[in-house]
C-alpha positions in Angstrom: 229.8 -67.9 198.2 232.5 -70.6 197.8 230.3 -73.1 199.6 227.5 -72.4 197.5 229.4 -72.7 194.5 231.0 -76.1 195.9 227.4 -77.4 196.4 226.4 -76.2 192.8 229.6 -77.9 191.4 228.9 -81.0 193.6 225.4 -81.2 192.4 226.2 -80.8 188.6 228.8 -83.6 189.1 226.5 -86.0 190.7 224.0 -85.4 187.9 226.8 -85.8 185.4 227.8 -89.1 186.9 224.0 -90.1 186.7 223.7 -89.3 183.3 227.0 -91.1 182.2 225.6 -94.2 184.0 222.4 -93.7 182.0 224.3 -93.0 178.9 226.2 -96.1 179.4 223.1 -98.2 180.0 221.6 -96.8 177.0 224.5 -97.6 175.1 224.4 -101.2 176.4 220.8 -101.6 175.5 221.2 -100.2 172.2 224.1 -102.5 171.2 222.0 -105.4 172.7 218.8 -104.2 170.7 221.2 -104.1 167.5 222.6 -107.6 168.2 218.9 -108.9 168.8 217.9 -107.1 165.5 220.7 -108.7 163.8 219.9 -112.3 165.1 216.1 -111.6 164.1 216.8 -110.2 160.7 219.2 -113.4 160.1 216.4 -115.7 161.5 214.0 -113.8 159.2 216.1 -114.4 156.2 216.5 -118.1 157.0 212.7 -118.4 157.5 212.2 -116.4 154.4 214.5 -118.5 152.3 212.6 -121.6 153.8 209.3 -120.1 152.9 210.6 -119.4 149.4 211.9 -122.6 148.8 208.6 -124.3 149.9 206.7 -121.7 147.8 208.8 -122.9 144.6 208.1 -126.5 145.6 204.5 -125.9 146.0 204.4 -124.0 142.7 206.1 -126.9 140.9 203.6 -129.3 142.6 200.7 -127.2 141.2 202.2 -127.0 137.7 202.8 -130.9 137.6 199.1 -131.2 139.0 197.8 -128.8 136.1 200.0 -130.8 133.3 198.7 -134.1 134.8 195.0 -132.7 134.8 195.4 -131.4 131.3 196.7 -134.9 130.0 194.2 -136.6 131.9 191.3 -134.3 130.3 192.8 -134.9 126.9 193.0 -138.8 127.3 189.5 -138.7 128.6 188.1 -136.8 125.7 190.0 -139.4 123.4 188.1 -142.2 125.4 185.0 -140.6 125.0 185.4 -140.1 121.0 186.2 -144.0 120.9 183.3 -145.1 122.9 181.3 -147.6 120.8 177.3 -146.8 120.7 175.6 -148.4 123.6 173.2 -150.4 121.8 176.0 -151.9 119.6 178.7 -152.7 122.4 177.1 -153.0 125.9 180.1 -154.4 127.7 182.4 -151.8 126.2 179.8 -149.0 127.6 180.0 -150.3 131.1 183.9 -150.3 131.1 183.7 -146.7 129.7 181.6 -145.6 132.4 183.6 -146.9 135.3 186.7 -145.2 133.5 185.0 -142.0 133.4 184.2 -142.2 137.2 187.7 -143.0 138.1 188.9 -140.0 135.9 186.4 -137.7 137.8 187.5 -139.0 141.2 191.2 -138.3 140.3 190.0 -134.9 138.9 188.4 -133.9 142.0 191.5 -135.1 144.2 193.7 -132.7 141.7 191.3 -129.8 142.3 191.6 -130.2 146.2 195.4 -130.5 146.1 195.4 -127.3 143.9 193.4 -125.4 146.5 195.6 -126.7 149.3 198.7 -125.4 147.4 197.0 -122.1 146.7 196.1 -121.8 150.5 199.6 -122.4 151.6 200.8 -119.9 148.9 198.6 -117.4 150.6 199.7 -118.1 154.0 203.4 -117.8 152.8 202.6 -114.5 151.6 201.2 -113.4 154.8 203.9 -114.6 156.7 206.2 -112.6 154.4 204.2 -109.5 155.0 204.3 -110.0 158.8 208.0 -110.5 158.8 208.5 -107.3 157.0 206.3 -105.4 159.1 208.1 -106.7 162.2 211.4 -106.0 160.9 210.4 -102.3 160.2 208.9 -101.9 163.8 212.6 -103.2 165.0 214.2 -100.6 162.8 211.9 -97.9 164.2 212.8 -98.8 167.8 216.3 -99.1 167.1 216.1 -95.4 165.6 214.3 -94.1 168.8 217.0 -95.7 171.1 219.7 -93.9 168.9 217.7 -90.6 169.1 217.4 -90.9 173.1 221.2 -91.7 173.1 221.8 -88.6 171.2 219.6 -86.6 173.6 221.4 -87.8 176.7 224.7 -87.1 175.0 223.6 -83.6 174.5 222.5 -83.2 178.3 225.7 -84.8 179.5 227.7 -82.1 177.2 225.9 -79.3 178.5 226.4 -80.4 182.0 230.1 -80.8 181.5 230.1 -77.2 180.0 228.4 -75.8 183.2 230.7 -77.7 185.4 233.7 -76.4 183.5 232.4 -72.9 184.1 231.7 -73.2 187.4 235.2 -74.5 188.0 236.8 -71.5 186.1 234.7 -69.1 188.1 235.3 -70.9 191.6 239.1 -70.8 190.7 239.1 -67.0 190.0 237.2 -66.4 193.2 239.4 -68.6 195.2 242.5 -66.7 193.9 241.0 -63.5 194.4 240.1 -64.5 198.2 243.7 -65.7 198.9 245.1 -62.3 197.5 242.9 -59.8 199.2 243.4 -60.0 203.2 240.8 -58.7 205.6 242.7 -55.8 206.5 242.9 -54.7 203.0 239.3 -55.2 202.3 238.5 -53.1 205.2 240.8 -50.3 204.1 239.2 -50.6 200.6 235.6 -50.3 202.0 236.7 -47.2 204.0 238.3 -45.4 201.1 235.4 -46.1 198.7 237.5 -46.0 195.8 235.8 -47.4 192.5 238.8 -48.8 190.6 242.0 -47.7 192.7 245.1 -49.6 191.8 248.2 -50.3 194.2 250.6 -47.4 194.2 254.1 -47.2 195.8 254.4 -45.7 199.3 256.6 -43.2 198.1 254.2 -40.8 196.5 254.9 -37.1 196.1 252.3 -34.7 197.4 251.1 -33.6 194.0 250.4 -37.4 192.9 248.5 -37.8 196.1 246.5 -34.8 195.3 245.9 -35.9 191.7 244.8 -39.3 192.7 242.5 -37.8 195.4 240.8 -35.5 192.7 240.3 -38.5 190.4 238.9 -40.7 193.0 236.3 -37.6 193.8 235.4 -37.1 190.5 234.9 -40.7 190.0 232.7 -40.8 193.2 230.7 -37.7 191.7 230.2 -39.5 188.4 228.8 -42.7 190.4 226.6 -40.6 192.3 225.1 -39.0 189.2 224.8 -42.2 187.5 222.9 -43.7 190.5 220.8 -40.6 190.9 219.7 -41.2 187.1 219.0 -45.0 187.1 216.8 -44.7 190.4 214.4 -42.5 188.1 212.3 -44.2 185.4 214.5 -43.0 182.3 212.4 -45.0 179.8 213.6 -46.7 176.6 215.4 -45.5 173.5 214.7 -47.3 170.2 213.1 -50.2 172.0 216.2 -50.4 174.4 216.1 -49.8 178.3 218.3 -46.7 178.7 219.4 -47.5 182.3 220.9 -50.5 181.2 222.7 -49.1 178.3 224.1 -46.2 180.4 225.0 -48.3 183.3 226.9 -50.8 180.8 228.8 -48.0 178.9 229.8 -46.0 182.2 231.2 -49.3 183.8 233.1 -50.0 180.3 234.5 -46.6 180.1 235.5 -46.5 183.8 237.3 -49.9 183.4 235.5 -51.1 186.3 235.2 -54.8 184.9 239.0 -55.0 184.9 239.3 -53.4 188.7 240.7 -55.6 191.4 238.6 -53.3 194.0 235.6 -51.3 193.4 232.3 -50.7 195.2 230.4 -49.3 192.2 228.7 -52.8 191.5 227.4 -53.1 195.0 225.8 -49.5 194.8 224.1 -50.5 191.5 222.9 -53.9 193.1 221.7 -51.9 196.2 219.7 -49.4 194.0 218.0 -52.2 191.9 217.1 -53.8 195.2 215.4 -50.8 196.6 213.7 -50.1 193.4 212.0 -53.6 193.3 210.8 -53.5 197.0 207.4 -53.1 195.8 206.5 -56.4 194.8 202.9 -55.5 193.9 203.7 -53.0 191.1 204.1 -55.1 188.0 204.8 -52.0 185.9 208.1 -51.2 187.8 209.1 -55.0 188.0 208.6 -55.3 184.2 210.9 -52.1 183.8 213.6 -53.6 186.0 213.2 -57.0 184.4 213.8 -55.3 181.1 217.0 -53.6 182.3 218.6 -56.3 184.3 218.1 -58.9 181.5 219.6 -56.5 179.0 222.4 -55.7 181.1 223.0 -59.3 181.9 223.1 -60.0 178.0 225.7 -57.4 177.5 227.7 -58.7 180.4 227.7 -62.2 179.3 228.9 -61.0 175.7 231.7 -58.8 177.1 233.2 -60.5 180.1 235.6 -63.5 179.9 237.6 -65.3 182.4 241.5 -65.2 182.3 243.1 -68.7 181.8 243.2 -70.9 185.0 246.5 -72.6 185.8 246.5 -76.0 186.7 243.1 -76.8 185.0 243.1 -80.3 182.8 243.5 -79.6 179.1 241.5 -83.0 178.4 238.5 -82.2 180.7 238.4 -78.6 179.1 238.6 -79.7 175.6 237.9 -76.9 173.8 237.3 -73.2 175.1 234.6 -72.4 172.3 232.4 -75.2 173.9 232.2 -73.6 177.3 230.4 -70.6 178.5 233.3 -68.1 178.2 234.4 -69.8 175.1 231.1 -69.2 173.3 231.4 -65.5 174.3 234.9 -65.3 172.7 233.5 -67.1 169.4 230.6 -64.9 169.3 232.7 -61.7 169.3 235.2 -63.3 166.8 232.6 -64.5 164.3 231.3 -61.7 161.7 227.7 -60.4 162.0 226.7 -62.3 158.9 226.8 -65.5 161.1 223.7 -64.6 163.1 225.6 -64.1 166.4 224.0 -61.5 168.4 226.3 -58.6 169.0 226.9 -55.2 170.8 227.7 -52.4 168.5 229.0 -48.8 168.9 229.2 -45.8 166.6 232.7 -44.9 165.9 234.2 -41.5 164.7 233.5 -42.5 161.3 229.9 -43.6 161.5 230.7 -47.2 161.1 229.5 -50.1 163.4 232.4 -51.5 165.6 232.3 -54.6 167.4 233.0 -54.0 171.3 236.1 -55.7 172.9 235.8 -58.4 175.4 237.4 -57.6 178.8 239.0 -59.9 181.3 236.7 -60.1 184.4 237.9 -59.8 187.8 236.5 -60.8 191.0 234.1 -57.8 191.4 232.8 -58.2 188.0 232.0 -61.9 188.2 230.5 -61.2 191.7 228.2 -58.6 190.0 227.2 -60.8 187.1 226.3 -63.5 189.6 224.0 -61.1 191.7 222.6 -59.7 188.5 221.5 -63.0 187.4 219.7 -63.7 190.8 218.0 -60.3 190.4 216.7 -61.5 186.9 215.4 -64.8 188.3 214.1 -63.0 191.3 212.0 -60.2 189.4 210.9 -62.9 186.8 209.5 -65.2 189.9 207.7 -62.3 191.4 206.0 -61.4 188.2 205.0 -64.9 187.7 203.8 -65.4 191.1 201.8 -62.2 191.3 199.6 -63.3 188.2 199.3 -66.9 189.9 197.7 -65.1 193.0 195.6 -63.0 190.9 193.9 -65.9 188.7 193.8 -68.6 191.4 190.5 -67.4 193.1 189.0 -67.2 189.4 190.2 -70.6 188.5 188.4 -72.4 191.5 185.1 -70.8 189.9 186.1 -71.7 186.3 186.2 -75.5 187.2 182.4 -76.1 187.7 179.4 -74.9 185.7 176.8 -72.8 187.9 173.6 -74.6 188.5 170.5 -73.0 187.5 166.9 -74.3 188.9 164.3 -75.0 186.5 161.7 -74.4 189.0 160.7 -70.9 189.7 157.6 -69.0 190.4 155.9 -66.0 188.9 158.2 -63.9 186.5 161.1 -66.3 187.4 159.7 -68.9 185.1 160.4 -67.2 182.1 164.2 -67.5 182.9 163.7 -71.0 183.7 163.1 -71.8 180.2 166.4 -70.5 179.1 168.9 -71.3 182.0 172.0 -71.5 179.6 172.1 -67.4 179.4 173.0 -67.1 183.0 175.4 -69.9 182.6 176.9 -68.1 179.7 177.3 -64.9 181.4 179.0 -66.4 184.3 181.3 -68.3 182.0 182.1 -65.0 180.4 182.5 -63.1 183.8 185.1 -65.7 185.2 187.1 -66.5 182.1 186.9 -63.0 180.7 188.5 -61.9 184.1 191.4 -64.3 183.6 191.8 -63.2 180.2 191.7 -59.8 181.2 194.5 -60.4 183.8 196.5 -62.1 181.0 196.0 -59.3 178.6 197.2 -56.6 181.2 200.3 -58.4 182.2 201.2 -59.0 178.5 200.6 -55.1 177.8 202.7 -54.4 180.9 205.6 -56.4 179.5 205.4 -55.2 175.9 205.4 -51.7 177.1 208.6 -52.1 179.1 210.1 -54.1 176.1 210.9 -57.3 178.0 212.6 -59.9 176.0 210.0 -61.9 174.2 211.9 -65.1 175.2 211.2 -64.1 178.9 207.5 -63.0 178.3 207.0 -66.9 176.6 208.3 -68.5 179.5 206.1 -66.5 182.0 203.0 -67.2 180.0 204.2 -70.9 179.6 204.3 -71.2 183.3 201.0 -69.6 183.8 199.2 -71.7 181.3 200.8 -74.7 183.1 199.6 -73.6 186.2 196.2 -73.2 184.9 196.4 -76.8 183.5 197.4 -78.3 187.1 194.6 -76.4 189.0 191.9 -77.2 186.7 192.9 -80.8 186.2 193.4 -81.7 189.7 190.1 -80.1 190.5 188.6 -82.1 187.9 190.1 -85.4 189.5 189.6 -84.6 193.0 185.8 -83.4 192.8 183.1 -85.8 191.4 180.7 -83.3 190.8 183.0 -81.7 188.2 183.3 -85.0 186.2 179.9 -84.6 184.4 178.9 -84.2 180.8 177.5 -80.5 181.3 180.8 -79.4 183.3 182.9 -80.8 180.6 181.0 -78.5 178.1 181.6 -75.5 180.4 185.2 -75.9 180.8 185.5 -76.6 177.0 184.0 -73.4 176.3 186.3 -71.4 178.5 189.2 -73.1 177.1 188.3 -72.1 173.7 188.3 -68.4 175.3 191.9 -69.2 176.3 192.8 -70.5 172.9 191.3 -67.3 171.3 193.8 -65.3 173.5 196.7 -67.3 172.7 196.1 -66.8 168.9 195.8 -63.2 169.6 199.0 -62.8 171.5 201.0 -64.4 168.8 203.4 -67.1 168.9 206.4 -64.3 169.7 205.0 -63.7 172.9 202.6 -66.9 173.9 205.1 -69.4 172.6 203.9 -72.9 173.3 201.3 -71.9 176.1 198.6 -73.9 174.4 200.1 -77.0 174.4 200.6 -76.7 178.3 196.8 -77.3 178.6 196.9 -80.8 177.0 195.9 -82.6 180.1 193.0 -80.5 180.9 192.1 -80.4 177.1 192.2 -84.2 176.8 190.3 -84.8 180.1 187.5 -82.5 179.1 187.4 -84.0 175.6 186.7 -87.5 177.1 183.9 -85.8 179.4 182.0 -84.7 176.3 182.8 -87.7 174.1 179.8 -89.7 173.1 179.3 -93.4 172.9 181.9 -94.0 175.9 180.7 -97.6 176.2 181.6 -98.2 172.7 185.2 -96.9 173.2 188.1 -99.7 173.6 191.0 -99.0 175.9 193.2 -98.9 172.9 191.1 -95.9 171.5 190.9 -94.1 174.8 194.8 -94.4 175.5 196.1 -93.8 171.9 193.4 -91.4 170.1 191.4 -89.7 172.8 193.7 -89.3 175.8 197.3 -90.4 175.0 199.1 -88.0 177.6 196.8 -89.1 180.5 198.2 -91.8 182.6 196.1 -95.2 183.3 195.5 -93.9 187.1 194.2 -90.7 185.7 192.0 -92.3 183.1 190.5 -95.0 185.7 189.8 -91.8 188.1 188.0 -90.0 185.4 186.1 -93.0 184.1 184.9 -93.9 187.5 183.8 -90.6 188.6 182.0 -89.6 185.3 178.3 -89.2 185.4 176.1 -87.7 182.7 173.7 -85.1 184.0 172.4 -84.1 180.6 171.5 -87.3 178.6 172.0 -90.0 181.3 174.5 -92.1 179.4 177.1 -94.3 180.8 180.8 -94.1 181.2 183.1 -96.8 179.5 182.3 -100.4 179.4 182.9 -102.7 182.5 185.6 -104.6 180.4 187.6 -101.3 179.9 187.5 -100.5 183.6 188.5 -104.2 184.6 191.5 -103.8 181.9 192.4 -100.5 183.6 192.5 -102.3 186.9 194.7 -105.0 185.7 197.1 -102.4 184.3 197.1 -100.3 187.5 198.0 -103.5 189.4 200.9 -104.3 187.1 202.5 -100.8 187.7 201.5 -100.6 191.4 205.2 -101.1 192.2 206.1 -97.6 190.6 203.0 -95.8 191.7 202.8 -93.3 194.5 200.2 -91.6 196.7 198.0 -89.6 194.6 199.9 -90.4 191.4 196.9 -89.2 189.3 197.6 -85.5 190.4 200.0 -83.3 188.7 202.6 -81.0 190.3 203.1 -77.2 189.6 206.6 -76.4 188.2 207.9 -73.2 189.9 211.5 -73.3 188.9 213.3 -70.8 186.7 213.1 -72.4 183.1 216.0 -70.5 181.7 219.6 -69.9 182.1 221.9 -67.2 181.3 223.1 -68.9 178.1 219.2 -69.1 177.1 219.0 -65.3 177.4 222.2 -64.5 175.6 221.1 -66.8 172.6 217.5 -65.4 172.4 218.3 -61.7 172.3 219.0 -59.8 169.2 221.8 -57.3 168.4 222.1 -54.1 170.7 223.2 -50.9 169.0 224.3 -48.6 171.5 225.1 -45.7 169.0 221.5 -44.5 168.8 221.0 -44.3 172.5 219.3 -41.0 173.6 220.4 -40.0 177.1 218.3 -38.7 179.9 218.1 -34.8 180.8 220.4 -35.6 183.8 223.3 -36.8 181.7 222.6 -35.0 178.6 224.6 -31.8 179.6 227.1 -33.5 182.1 230.7 -33.3 180.8 231.5 -36.4 182.7 229.3 -38.5 180.5 230.5 -37.1 177.1 231.5 -40.8 176.4 227.7 -42.0 176.2 226.9 -39.2 173.4 226.9 -40.5 169.8 230.2 -39.4 168.2 230.1 -38.1 164.6 232.7 -37.1 162.5 
């Protein structure tokens, strides 16, 4: 346990170091970007001032040219009025004609100068617009850099919180290991005492009998509790009964505060025995609901005592850490939106349950319970993956229907789409039937919607990976008709997601974006007219160049005989792939399936709502047992 915790702490510290380096690098880049932006802004301002000065000069020249032109026109008109008729003064007429020609030539020169000045003004305005657009782009890039830096800082903060929590728990475990010797531990297991405290060696016979009687009664109560939870005791007011009675019993027996107890081991063994049948999704969903609810209540109740020797600067505030958040959640009022546990008091009022200081057995129990939540979640998810995997292989390629038949088969050859539609309905409806069956099972067992969302999000991600990789690995699948076939099946999945509602489906539909965009490329018309920019930004923004190149070169139109994208686009893709060859890996166009656990204990704690234990209905085995009177709702 200690080595495992140390490994986890080391891994988290290494991740923290990497994130700190990444954060420093992003900070340096942001500062560099800011300096560059300031320099660019200054250069643009100087250039803008120069352009405005030139514009004013050109405008002054245009005004001067207009004034000169106007004066010339006036003088020209006066000269024309003073011209003597040609039949009277012939030499004066010749002189006036030469003067008119010179004025016309000067007028043409002025017009050309005005046109030149107008072109320069237009170019200056265009440069101003381009400068403003470039400044806006730089501001947008700077904003994106600031946003990324804030995201990295948040991630770093979360890692620091997790490391601090692990250090606290590890410190408690180390202290407990040093306190408990092997001999004492063996004696404790032989006694099977649930919460025995150390007593003086000089006990009287009466005290020993009383203590033995209490231990026997405690043992009997534990046996009754285990016999009860091993059965399917169902749900009360949408709450799992088994989790609630386990929590109330452990809280009443003060087991969380006991230095030595074996009740946690017995509960864990009971849960492990109950989920041995990994093919029964109903039983798995029942225990996923119980274990996650019990873990939520433990998260809100247990706290770690202060650890001496810890660095106060490193542990800046207890409210930031896991256990600090639990304390903050219990101290805050219900109106603040913090989930809480409540119990009916003697006056019928709602009372916030107190927190208890967790000892070594309770912390170990919480870790084991967390492991079981993750295990049951993974089993349910993998069971559905195994169930739909064979059907996904049939959903990626449209069935071929022969158009040459003899006799009565010739009538069916006239409408081959009927058979294809029936096959489509068969394969995709089988997948939808499996999804609906699991959703119904999870809802009937009141599994928290947060976990249901995570299950179906990973299932849809698995469907996306399987269909997309099959499409890129098999040329017969990259056809126009096959794209229409898969698109119709994806529409069936979309209809199921909307029917399941966002509460349970979450962002499942977004997990299919790779196969959706690939199929959209297969069925798009006029591919040779599409540019690389349109394909990468409008049609398939999430696909990489390697993936687009693979689909473009493998595409064939078996319905209309059209061609793929133009050779120029293919050549541009090759150039981009060559530039990225240093970062490319083998089969980089394929997707990987993520089978990790996509949630933490904090996520479960934040996602679940208030649990009211006052309205709990007891199972028959405990209803008339006086040892469990504390579970009954108490009224005035």
